[in-house]
DODREN-703818 format. One record per atom (N, C-alpha, C, O, CB): residue in one letter; y negated, x, z. Coordinates in steps of 0.2 Angstrom, whole numbers, plus 5000, padded with zeros to 4 digits. Atoms other than C-alpha are relative to their C-alpha. Last residue first. Glycine has a CB too. Example, Ala and Ser with C-alpha at 12.3 -4.5 7.8 and 13.67 -1.06 7.14 Angstrom:
BEGIN
S500649964999
S500550685036
S499549965003
S498949995004
S499850024993
A500650045000
A502250625039
A499450045000
A499550095003
A500049955006
end
This chain:
BEGIN
D500650015006
D493449344904
D500149964993
D499749964989
D499850084996
A500450064997
A494749314920
A499550004994
A499249944993
A499750015008
E499650065002
E496149424911
E499549945003
E499749885002
E500850005003
L499950005009
L494949574907
L500349935000
L500249894995
L500650064997
A500650035004
A494149544925
A500150004993
A499849974989
A499450055000
L500250074997
L495949574933
L499449964997
L499549914995
L499750015008
I499450045006
I496349734922
I499849925003
I499749874999
I501150025001
R500150005007
R494649804929
R500649954996
R500449914991
R500150084998
V500650045000
V494949754947
V499949994993
V500149944990
V499350035004
G499650065000
G496649844946
G499549944999
G499749884997
G500449995007
E499750025005
E495849984939
E500349945000
E500349914994
E500450045000
A500550015005
A494550004953
A500349984993
A500049954989
A499650075000
A500250064997
A495949994966
A499449994995
A499449934994
A499750015008
A499750055001
A496650144957
A500049925001
A500349884998
A500550025002
D499850015008
D495350244956
D500549944998
D500549904993
D500350074996
T500550045005
T494950214973
T500149994995
T500149934993
T499550025000
E500050064998
E496850264979
E499349954998
E499349894997
E500150005007
E499650035004
E496550424970
E500249925001
E500249884996
E500550035000
E500350035008
E495050454975
E500549994997
E500549974992
E499550044995
T500149955006
T495750454993
T499749994994
T499649934993
T500550024998
N499950035006
N495750355010
N499850074995
N499650124997
N499549934999
F499449995002
F496050425027
F500149984993
F500649994990
F500549965005
W500049925001
W494150445031
W500750014998
W500850064995
W499950055006
S500249954994
S493950255030
S500250084998
S500350094993
S500449985007
W499749945000
W493550135015
W499850025007
W499350025010
W499950034995
S500449974994
S493149945014
S500350075001
S500950065002
S500149965007
F499849935001
F493449834998
F499650045006
F499050045006
F499950024993
R500149944998
R492849655002
R500550054999
R501150044999
R499949995007
V499549954997
V493249504992
V499750075001
V499550104997
V500750004995
A500049945004
A492049364992
A500650055003
A500850055008
A499150035000
G500049954997
G491849174996
G500050074997
G499750074991
G500450005004
Q499549955003
Q492049064983
Q500250045004
Q500750075003
Q499950024995
E499550015003
E491348914991
E500550054997
E501150044998
E499849974996
E499950024994
E489948995003
E500849964997
E501249965001
E499349955004
T499349985001
T489549124989
T500549965006
T501049995009
T500150085001
G499550055003
G487949084986
G500650005000
G500949984995
G499949994994
L499749975006
L487249254991
L500249954996
L500449964991
L500550055001
C500649965003
C486049165006
C500350044992
C499950054988
C499750075007
R500350045003
R487449055010
R499350024997
R498949984993
R500049965004
H499650035006
H488749185011
H499449954998
H499449944992
H500849975003
I500249965003
I487449285024
I500249984992
I499950004987
I500250055002
R500450005005
R487449145034
R499750044995
R499250024992
R499849995002
P500350055006
P489249125035
P499349994999
P499249964994
P500149925001
A500949995001
A489649285042
A499849944995
A499649954989
A499750094997
C500350004992
C491549285050
C499450004998
C499150015003
C500150075005
H500249964996
H492149355032
H499650005008
H499250045011
H499750044996
A500650034997
A492049195023
A499850085003
A499250105003
A500249945007
G500150064996
G493549225011
G499250015003
G498850024999
G500649985006
P500550055003
P494249395005
P499849955005
P499949965011
P500349984994
R500150074997
R494849555014
R499449944995
R498849944992
R499750025009
T500850025001
T495649685003
T500049955004
T500549915005
T499849974992
A500250044995
A497449775002
A499249985001
A498950035002
A500350025004
I500749994998
I498049844986
I499749955006
I499549895005
I499549984992
G499949954993
G499749854981
G499350015004
G499350065008
G500350064998
F500249935000
F499349824963
F500250035007
F500250095008
F499250014998
R499849975005
R500349654959
R499950075001
R500350114999
R499749974994
E499350015003
E500449564975
E500250074993
E500650114994
E500149924996
A499550014997
A498949624984
A500850034997
A501150084998
A499949945002
L500249934997
L497649634971
L500650035004
L501050075001
L499350005005
E499849985005
E498349454966
E499950095000
E500350134998
E499549964994
D499350005000
D498249404983
D500350024993
D500950034993
D500249935001
S499849964995
S496349464984
S500750014999
S501050064998
S499949985008
V500149925002
V495949394968
V500250045005
V500450105004
V499250014998
Q499549985005
Q496649234973
Q500050074997
Q500550104995
Q499949954994
G499249974997
G495849234990
G500550014995
G501150044996
G500449955005
S500149944998
S494049264981
S500949995004
S501250045004
S499250015005
D500350014993
D494149104972
D500450085002
D500850114999
D500449915006
W499450004997
W493949154953
W500049995007
W499550015010
W500350054999
D499950074995
D492449094946
D500650005005
D500849955008
D500149934995
G500150045004
G492049284936
G500049925006
G499549915011
G500850014994
I499949995007
I492649404948
I500149944996
I500649904996
I500650035000
N499650075002
N491849414964
N500150034993
N499950084990
N499549925000
L500350025005
L491149574975
L500749944998
L501249935001
L499850064994
T499850085001
T491049664990
T499949984994
T499550014991
T499649965004
V500150025006
V491049864992
V500349924999
V500949914999
V500250064994
I499750075001
I491049925010
I499750004993
I499150024991
I499749945006
P499549995006
P490750105015
P500349945000
P500849935003
P500550055000
A499150014997
A489250065027
A500550014995
A500349974991
A500349945003
R499850074998
R487450125020
R500749995003
R501050045003
R500049964994
I499550014995
I486350265018
I500349925001
I500049875001
I499750025008
L499649944996
L485450325004
L500549995005
L501050035005
L499650055003
R500149984993
R484950134999
R500450085000
R501050084999
R500349945006
S500649975001
S485050094980
S499750045007
S499350085007
S499449954997
F499849925002
F486650034982
F499650044999
F499850104998
F500550024994
D500549955002
D485849864990
D500250074999
D500150105004
D499549995004
G500449944996
G487249724991
G499650074997
G499850104991
G500550035004
Y500550014996
Y488449614980
Y499750055006
Y500150095009
Y500249945002
V499949974995
V489449664966
V499449985005
V498849985002
V500250084998
R500650024997
R489849514953
R500150065005
R500650065008
R500049915002
V500049984993
V491249564940
V499249995003
V498750005000
V500450085000
G499650064994
G491349454926
G499950025007
G499849975011
G500950004999
P500150085001
P491449584913
P500049965006
P500649965009
P500449964995
L499550035003
L491549764922
L499849944997
L499549915001
L500450015004
G500250035005
G489849854925
G500549954995
G500449924990
G499850064997
R500650035001
R489849874943
R499949964993
R499649914993
R499650045000
V499950075000
V491749914944
V499349964998
V499449914995
V500349985007
A499350015004
A491850104942
A500149914998
A500449894993
A500850025005
K500249995006
K490150144949
K500549974995
K500349954990
K499950085000
Y500450055002
Y490650034965
Y499650034992
Y499449994988
Y499349995006
F499650075002
F492250124967
F499449964997
F499549924992
F500449955008
R499749985006
R491350304966
R500449934998
R500549924992
R500550065000
R500450005005
R490250224978
R500250034993
R499950024988
R499550035002
A500250085003
A491350174989
A499750014995
A499949974991
A499649965004
L499650025004
L492350354989
L499749924999
L500049884996
L500650015003
A499749985007
A490850444991
A500449954997
A500249924992
A500550075000
D500550035004
D490150335007
D500150034993
D500149994988
D499250025004
E500050075001
E491750375014
E499649964996
E499949914993
E500049975006
R499350025004
R491850555013
R500049944999
R500249934993
R500650025002
A500149975005
A489850575018
A500649984996
A500549954991
A500050075000
H500350065003
H490150455033
H500050034992
H500250004987
H499249985004
V499650075000
V491550565040
V499649954995
V499949924990
V500149965007
T499649985006
T490650735037
T500549934999
T500749924993
T500550075003
E500350015006
E489150645047
E500450024994
E500350004988
E499550044999
V500150085003
V490250585060
V499650014994
V499749984989
V499449945007
G500750035000
G490850765063
G500049944996
G500349934991
G499550054997
T500150025008
T492850815060
T499150004998
T498850034993
T500449914998
E499749925004
E492950905078
E499850004992
E499550044988
E500950015000
S500549934998
S491950765086
S500350074997
S500050124997
S500050005009
L500550015005
L492750625075
L499550065003
L499050085000
L499849935000
F499949975009
F494550705079
F499249994998
F499050034995
F500549944993
D499849935001
D494150705098
D500050014992
D499650054990
D500750035002
L500649985000
L493350515098
L500150084999
L499750114996
L499649985006
A500550015006
A494950475092
A499450034998
A499250054993
A499749955000
A499749965006
A495950555106
A499649994994
A499350044991
A500649984997
G500349925000
G494750465117
G500350044996
G499950084993
G500150035006
L500549995002
L495250295109
L499750075002
L499450114998
L499649965002
G499949995008
G497050325111
G499250024999
G499050084997
G500449914994
A499849925002
A496650365129
A500149994993
A499850044990
A500850035003
I500549945000
I495550205130
I500250084999
I499950124996
I499849995007
G500450015006
G497050095123
G499550064998
G499450094993
G499849955000
H499449975003
H498350145138
H499650004993
H499850054988
H500749975000
G500049914998
G496950135151
G500450024993
G500250074990
G500650035008
N499549975005
N496549955145
N500150084999
N499950124994
N499949974993
L500249995007
L495649905160
L500450024996
L500950054999
L499550044999
T499849955001
T496249785174
T499750044992
T499650014987
T500749995000
G499350005001
G495149655179
G500250084997
G499850124995
G500149944995
A499650054996
A493249635179
A500650014997
A500750004991
A499849935000
E499449975002
E492249785170
E500449955005
E500649985010
E500150095001
L499850025007
L490549735168
L500649984998
L500849954993
L499950034996
R500350075001
R489949755186
R500249964994
R500249904993
R499250015000
T499750064995
T491049895189
T499649944996
T499949914992
T499750025010
P499850045004
P490050015176
P500449945004
P500349885002
P500450054994
Y499749985007
Y488750005182
Y500650055001
Y500450105005
Y499550024995
G500049945004
G488449955200
G500450004996
G500949974996
G500150065004
A500650005006
A488249775205
A499950064998
A499550064994
A499349985002
P500549944999
P489749725212
P499750024996
P499850024990
P500250065002
Q499949945004
Q490349555208
Q499750065001
Q499150065000
Q499850004995
T500250005009
T490249425220
T500250084999
T500550125002
T499049994998
E499850055003
E491349375237
E499650004993
E499749964989
E500049945003
S500450035001
S491349555244
S500049934995
S500349954989
S499650044999
Y500250054995
Y492949605252
Y499349964998
Y499249905001
Y499950045007
S499350055001
S493749695238
S499849945005
S500049885005
S500850055002
R500350054997
R492249805237
R500349945000
R500149894997
R499449994997
V500649974996
V493049925224
V499849945002
V499949894999
V499550034996
G499549934996
G494849895213
G499450035006
G499550085009
G500250084993
T500449945002
T493749785202
T500450065003
T500450125000
T499450015002
G499849944997
G494549625203
G499750064996
G499750084990
G500849994999
G499450004997
G493549465197
G500250065002
G499750105004
G500649974997
V499949964994
V492149425187
V500649995003
V500949945002
V499449995005
A499550034997
A491749385168
A500050045008
A499850105009
A500750024996
F499850055004
F489949385158
F500749975004
F500849915005
F500150014993
P499350005002
P489249475172
P500349954996
P500449894998
P500350015006
R499550054997
R487349455172
R500850024999
R500950034993
R499849934998
I499750055003
I486449605165
I500349965004
I500549995009
I500550024995
E499750034995
E485049715174
E500449934995
E500149884994
E499449975006
L499950085000
L484349835164
L500549985004
L501050015006
L500249984993
G500350054997
G483749985171
G500049944997
G499649894999
G499450015000
E500150014993
E484450125161
E499449955002
E498949944999
E499850065003
R500549944998
R484950115142
R499949975009
R500149925012
R499049994994
L500650034996
L486550015141
L499450065001
L499550115004
L500349985007
C500549954997
C488150055131
C499349975001
C499149924998
C499950064994
L500750015001
L489349915126
L499750055005
L499950065011
L499749925003
G500550004994
G491149905124
G499349994998
G499149954994
G500150075003
G500750015002
G492749925114
G499550005006
G499750005012
G499849944995
T500549964997
T494649945114
T499249984997
T499049964992
T500250084998
G500050024992
G495949805111
G499550055004
G499550055010
G500850015004
Q500550074999
Q496249885095
Q500149995006
Q500450035010
Q500349924996
P499850055000
P496550075094
P499949945000
P499349935001
P500450015002
G499650014994
G495650205090
G500349954999
G500349924994
G499650005006
L499449995003
L494850255071
L500549995008
L501150025008
L500150104995
L499949964996
L493050255077
L500850015002
L500950045007
L499649975005
G500249945002
G492550175061
G500250055005
G500350105003
G499350004999
K500249985006
K493650015066
K499750064998
K500250094995
K499749964999
H499350015005
H494849995081
H499750014992
H500150034987
H500449915000
G499849945001
G493450055095
G500749994993
G501150044992
G500350035009
T499350015001
T492249915094
T500450065000
T500050104997
T500249964996
F499549985005
F490449935098
F500749985001
F500849955006
F499950074998
C499350024998
C489049855107
C500450044994
C500250054988
C500149905001
L499749995006
L487449955108
L500649985002
L500950015007
L499950064997
V499250025001
V486149875120
V500550024995
V500549984991
V500049944999
D500050024990
D484249935125
D500850015001
D501150045005
D499749905003
V499650044999
V484150045107
V500149965008
V500150005013
V500550024996
G500450064997
G482550125102
G500549945002
G500349885002
G499449984994
Q500050065004
Q483250245090
Q499849935002
Q499749884999
Q500649994998
A500649975006
A483050415100
A499949944996
A499349944994
A500350064995
T500649984996
T483950315116
T499550054995
T498950064997
T500150045007
M500350064994
M485450235106
M499250025002
M498750004999
M500550015009
D500249984994
D485850385093
D499549955004
D498949965004
D499650065000
I500450054998
I486850335079
I499850055007
I500150095010
I500349925001
P500049994994
P487750425066
P499549955002
P499149924999
P499850085001
I500649985001
I488550335054
I499850015007
I500049995013
I499649944996
S500149965007
S490550315053
S499250024998
S499150064993
S500249944994
G499549955004
G491150325069
G499750014994
G499650074991
G500749974999
A499649944994
A490250175076
A500450034997
A500950004995
A500449985006
T500249965001
T489450075060
T500250065005
T500350125003
T499549995000
Q499949975005
Q490249915057
Q499850094998
Q500050124993
Q499749964995
S499250005002
S490449865073
S500150044996
S500550084996
S500249944999
A499849955005
A488749925078
A500749994998
A501050044998
A499950075002
D499450015002
D487949755084
D500350054996
D500250054990
D500149934997
L499649975007
L486349805091
L500650005000
L501050045004
L499950064998
I499250015001
I485449715105
I500150034995
I499850004990
I500349945000
L499549975008
L483549765103
L500850015003
L500950065006
L499750104996
L499349964999
L482549705121
L500350004993
L500349954991
L500449975004
L499550035003
L480749655115
L500750035004
L500750095005
L499950014992
G499650004994
G479249735122
G500549965001
G500449925005
G499850005006
Y500050084998
Y478149675107
Y500350005008
Y500249955012
Y500549964995
E500750035000
E477749845101
E500049955004
E499649955008
E499749984994
G500249964996
G479449915105
G499349985000
G499149985006
G500150064997
A499850014993
A480349785097
A499650025005
A499549995010
A500750025001
F500350064998
F479349805081
F500249985007
F499849965012
F500249944994
G500650004999
G479749985081
G499649935001
G499149925005
G499950034995
S500149964992
S481649955085
S499250025000
S499050025006
S500550085000
V499950034996
V481549845069
V499850035007
V499450005011
V500649984999
R500650065001
R480649975057
R500149935006
R499649915009
R500149964991
E500649974999
E481750105063
E499549975000
E499049975004
E499950054996
L499849994993
L483450025062
L499450015002
L499249985008
L500550055002
D500549954998
D483149975044
D499950005008
D499649955010
D499249994997
L500850034997
L484649885044
L499750065000
L499950115002
L500049955007
L500349994993
L486049955033
L499449975003
L498949954999
L500050065000
D500849975001
D486849865018
D499850015007
D499849975012
D499449944997
G500149924996
G488749855020
G499250025000
G499150075003
G500350074994
T500349965006
T488849695010
T500050075001
T499950124997
T499349974998
L500050045007
L489849585019
L499750044995
L500050054990
L499649925000
N499250005000
N490149675038
N500149974991
N500649984988
N500549945007
S499650075002
S488249685036
S500650014999
S500850064995
S499749964993
A499750005007
A487649855045
A500349954999
A500749935004
A500550054998
H500249965003
H486849875061
H500050014993
H499650044990
H500350035002
N499649945000
N486949715068
N499850064994
N499550044989
N500749974999
C500049975008
C485449635074
C500650025000
C500850055005
C499450064997
V499249995000
V485049535091
V500050024994
V499749984990
V500449955002
L499550005006
L483149545095
L500850024999
L501050075001
L499750034997
A499549975002
A482549485112
A500050004992
A499949954989
A500649985003
R499749964996
R481449405123
R500350064996
R500250114999
R500549975004
T499349965006
T480349295111
T500250055007
T499750075010
T499650064989
N499549984999
N479349195124
N500550034998
N501150035000
N500149985001
R500349974995
R477549175115
R500650035008
R500450075012
R499549945002
R500350054996
R478449175100
R499850035006
R499950095007
R500349955002
L500149994993
L478749285086
L499849955003
L499449915000
L499650055000
L499550024995
L479449235070
L499950005007
L500249975010
L500550035000
G500350065001
G477749265060
G500749965003
G500749905003
G499950004991
P500750024996
P477749445064
P500049935001
P499749925006
P499450014997
L500050004991
L479549465059
L499549995004
L499649975010
L500350055002
A500050074998
A479349395040
A500150025009
A500049975014
A500949954995
G500650034999
G478949565034
G499949925004
G499449905006
G499749994994
Y500249974993
Y480649625037
Y499349985002
Y499149985008
Y500050075000
D500850015003
D481249505022
D499850035008
D499850005013
D499549904996
L500650034997
L483049545023
L499450014999
L499250064996
L500150015005
R500449944997
R484049595007
R499549975006
R499049945004
R499650044994
G499849974993
G485649495003
G499650055004
G499850085009
G500650034999
Q499649945001
Q485349484985
Q500250035007
Q500350095008
Q499750074995
R499350015005
R484949304985
R500450055000
R501050054999
R499749994991
D500050035006
D483649325000
D500950014996
D501450034997
D499350054997
A499749985006
A484049365018
A499849964993
A499949904993
A500750005000
P499550015004
P483049295032
P500050044995
P499550064992
P500149934998
L500449965005
L482549355048
L500449974993
L501049974993
L500050095002
F499749965004
F483249205058
F499550044995
F499150014992
F500649964997
D500350005006
D482549095073
D500450064997
D500850095001
D499350015001
L499749965004
L483149045090
L499850004993
L499849944990
L500850005001
G500550005007
G482248955105
G500550064996
G500850104999
G499150035002
M500349935002
M483448935121
M499949994992
M500249964988
M500550065001
G500750024999
G483848745126
G499650074998
G499050074996
G499949975009
Q500150014993
Q485748745131
Q499149994999
Q498849975004
Q500450075005
D500050074999
D486048725112
D500049975008
D500049915010
D500650004998
R500650025003
R485148885109
R500249935001
R499849895001
R499950024993
L500549984994
L486348975122
L499549944993
L499349904997
L499750115003
R499850034993
R487948915112
R499449995005
R499349945009
R500550045003
Y499950084999
Y487148955096
Y500149965006
Y499849915008
Y500649984997
L500750015001
L486749135101
L500049935000
L499849905005
L499650024995
P500450014993
P488449155108
P499449974999
P499249935003
P499850065004
R499650064995
R489149085091
R499750025006
R499449975009
R500950005001
L500150065002
L488149195079
L500149955006
L499649915008
L500549984995
V500750014997
V488249355089
V500049964999
V499949935004
V499450044998
S499949974995
S490249365085
S499350025005
S499350045011
S500450064999
N499950064996
N489949255071
N500150025009
N500049985013
N500749954997
H499350054998
H489349385062
H500249975004
H499949995010
H500550035000
E499650004995
E487449415057
E500849985000
E501049934997
E499749975004
W499449945001
W486649465041
W500649985006
W501250005005
W499750085002
D499550035004
D485549315042
D500650034998
D501150014996
D499849994995
T500049985007
T484549395055
T500549964997
T500949945000
T500250064999
S499449975005
S484149365073
S499950014994
S499450014993
S500649975000
I499950005009
I482649325083
I500750045000
I500950085004
I499450044995
V499749935003
V482649265102
V500049994992
V500149944989
V500850025003
H499950005006
H481749145112
H500450074997
H500450124999
H499449984997
D500249965003
D482049125131
D499949984992
D500149924991
D500250065001
E500650014999
E482148975145
E499650074994
E499050084995
E499750005010
P500350065004
P483848945140
P499250005000
P498949964996
P500249935004
G499950074995
G484449115145
G499749944996
G499549954990
G499650015009
L500450055003
L484649285139
L500149955004
L500549955009
L500249994992
L500549985000
L485249455147
L499549944997
L498949954996
L500050084997
G500149964993
G487149425153
G499250015000
G498950035005
G500450095001
S500050054993
S487449295140
S499750035005
S499350005009
S500849975003
I500350065001
I487049395125
I499949965005
I499349945007
I500249964997
A500650005001
A487649565132
A499349954999
A498749955001
A500050044996
T500149984992
T489349505139
T499150024999
T498749995003
T500550085003
N500150074996
N489549395123
N499750025006
N499449985010
N500849975001
L500650045003
L489149555112
L500049945005
L499449935007
L500149984992
A500649964998
A490349665122
A499449954998
A498949945002
A500050094996
Q500150014992
Q491649535121
Q499450035002
Q499050015005
Q500750035005
T500250084999
T491449515102
T500049995007
T499649955009
T500549954997
S500750014999
S491349705101
S499949955002
S499449955006
S499750014996
N500250005007
N493149725107
N499150015000
N498750025005
N500449934995
Q499450025003
Q494249705124
Q499750044992
Q500050094989
Q500149895000
A499950065000
A492649785134
A500750004995
A500950054994
A499349964996
F499650045005
F492249935141
F500149955001
F500049935006
F500650024999
C499550044996
C490549995151
C500549984994
C500249964989
C499749935004
V499650015006
V489550145145
V500649955005
V500949975010
V500450094995
H500450055004
H488250145158
H500349994993
H500049954989
H499450024998
D499950044998
D489250265168
D499649944998
D499649895002
D500150025006
A499350015002
A489150395156
A500249945004
A500749925001
A500550045001
R499650004993
R487150395158
R500749984997
R500849934992
R499749945006
P500249954995
P485950415144
P500350015006
P500150065009
P499449985001
C500050044995
C486850335128
C499750045008
C500150095010
C500749975000
G500549994997
G486650445114
G499949955006
G499349935007
G499650014996
F500750055002
F487850355104
F499450025003
F498949995003
F500249925003
L499950025005
L489250515105
L499449954996
L499149954991
L500649975001
A500349965004
A488850575120
A499850004994
A499250024993
A500250045000
A500849994998
A488950425129
A499850054996
A499350044992
A499850025009
L500450045003
L490650395120
L499050015003
L498550015000
L500449925003
K500149985007
K491250575125
K499649934997
K499149944993
K500850014997
E500349955001
E490650525144
E500050024990
E499550024987
E500350045004
R500850044998
R491450355146
R499650074996
R499350064991
R499849985010
V500050045006
V493150435137
V499349975000
V498949964995
V500549944999
G500149965006
G493050555151
G499949974994
G499550004991
G500650044999
Y500549984999
Y492950425164
Y499850054994
Y499350054991
Y500050035008
V500450055002
V494350325157
V499450035001
V499050014998
V500149955003
T500050015007
T495450495156
T499349944997
T499049954992
T500849984999
R500349945004
R495150545174
R500049994992
R499550014989
R500450075001
A500649994996
A495550365181
A499550074996
A499050064993
A500250025009
A500350065003
A497150355171
A499150005002
A498749994997
A500449925004
A499949975008
A497650515177
A499649954996
A499249974991
A500850014997
L500549954998
L497150465197
L500150014992
L499550024990
L500150075006
A500650045000
A498150305194
A499550044998
A499050034994
A499749955007
G500050055007
G499650395188
G499349975001
G498949964996
G500749924999
E500249965005
E499350535202
E500049964993
E499749984988
E500450055001
H499349975002
H499350415217
H499850054993
H499250054991
H500749934999
A500149934999
A497650365225
A500750054995
A500650114995
A499950015008
G499549964997
G497550195219
G499850074999
G499450104995
G500549994996
R499750054996
R496850045208
R500650055004
R501250035004
R500349944994
G500350004994
G495350145202
G500549945003
G500349895006
G499149984998
C500649964998
C496350155183
C499749975006
C499649915005
C499550014996
S500650045002
S498050075183
S499450045004
S499350065009
S500049925004
G500150054996
G499550195181
G499349975001
G498949994997
G500250035005
Y500650024996
Y499750325168
Y500149945005
Y500749915003
Y499549974995
S500249974994
S501250405163
S499549985003
S499450015009
S500050054999
T499249974996
T502450325150
T499850045006
T500250065009
T500650074995
L499550055000
L501150215140
L500550035006
L500850005010
L500249994992
A500350054995
A499750355143
A500549945003
A500549935009
A499349974996
E500149974995
E500850475133
E499849965006
E500249965011
E499650054998
T499349994997
T501150355120
T500250035006
T500650005010
T500350054995
V499750084997
V499350305119
V500950015003
V501249995008
V499949934990
A500450004993
A498750505118
A500549915003
A500849905008
A498950004998
R499649974995
R500350525105
R499550005007
R499850005012
R500050084998
V499350024998
V499750405093
V500250035006
V500449995010
V500450034995
V500150064997
V497850445095
V500849975001
V501049955006
V499649954995
A500150004991
A498350625092
A499949935002
A500049935008
A499450055003
A499150004997
A499250575074
A499750015007
A500049975012
A500650084998
P499949914999
P497350525068
P500650005004
P500649975009
P499350055004
K500349954994
K497350345064
K500450084999
K500950104996
K500249975009
T499949945002
T497750245046
T499750035007
T499150045007
T499750024994
R499350004998
R497650075049
R500250055003
R500450055008
R500549994996
T499649955003
T495750045052
T500850025000
T501050035006
T499750055001
T499649964997
T495349875056
T500250074995
T500450074989
T500649965004
A499750034996
A494249755047
A500450005005
A500549965009
A500249984998
A500450044996
A493149855040
A500249955004
A499849935009
A499649964996
N500349964994
N494549965035
N499349985004
N499250015009
N499950074997
D500250054997
D495349835022
D499750035008
D499650015013
D500649935001
L500749994999
L495549965009
L499749925003
L499449885001
L499750014992
Y500350044994
Y497449995012
Y499150025000
Y498850065003
Y500550025009
I500649965000
I498250064996
I499749945005
I499649885003
I499750034992
M500650035000
M500150015000
M499350045000
M499250095004
M500049965006
end
């Protein structure tokens, strides 16, 4: 199989990730739940991974890296813990349902909500930001890159606007963590939400949020922490405040090994390879008859995603043909991103997303482009 569904989850992981998970499964106890060697080994690993993530993302403190199961849980924690019915929030038409549904739930409770619009090409209208501002605007909630088009947020402009008006900036880095360099402190991000199983090349069931100092986030879940057991309320200190229940120590061990791989390889090097493969594919398919490619490829930096449609074929049909006839794995449909599909006019058809990781090759990329060429000729 030629696996080009890495924006959903990376399938090929560094060999060290598999070894780390296996070792943890056979030796770790529960982090923070005892002083025996198994518990201490888990605790040492978990804290070490906090330090690695803080260094990778420019988070000021390792204890402000709070683990979650994925970016969805992290985003729910940040959005629900920082915002309320009395607030107003600005988001964008690019957002994934992991952002949209928590915001819609708060909107239904009375919170004001507006969206920075995108045009028929999926480009955001940053000039509309001042007109969306309200006296009670509390935050901007944005994804760093569209999971549909791969277009990258103008983070400098958005964070500058947030800073000018004293707004919180909550960033969904699901499609960029591990693939595009991020420094949340230098770039003015208050909360960075990430998942471990995409560009970070770690196991599923890992993710979290990185916080700047001084934020007071209400816990999304409360329960066992291993500390202050006689308190009726969740401990106030980070990271325990946001980490109720037993952590996924086995998965976090694998994530730590993946972070070592990224550190040794270099995120810039990873991005250059993935970007080159995506652009190689784009150049091969953009002029094919009946093929429409979405997104702005004039930008120098973007996520390694190419999304397209062939004629009026349903995206699910195209993806099935690619899988059954050519052994190419892609993602069709709505991609949990309804607003951007409405902007692009692809609500009914959906779209077929190709996405690359470090472990893909030029040969795989060319084979995928050839599959699209054959289908385009058949559809013409």
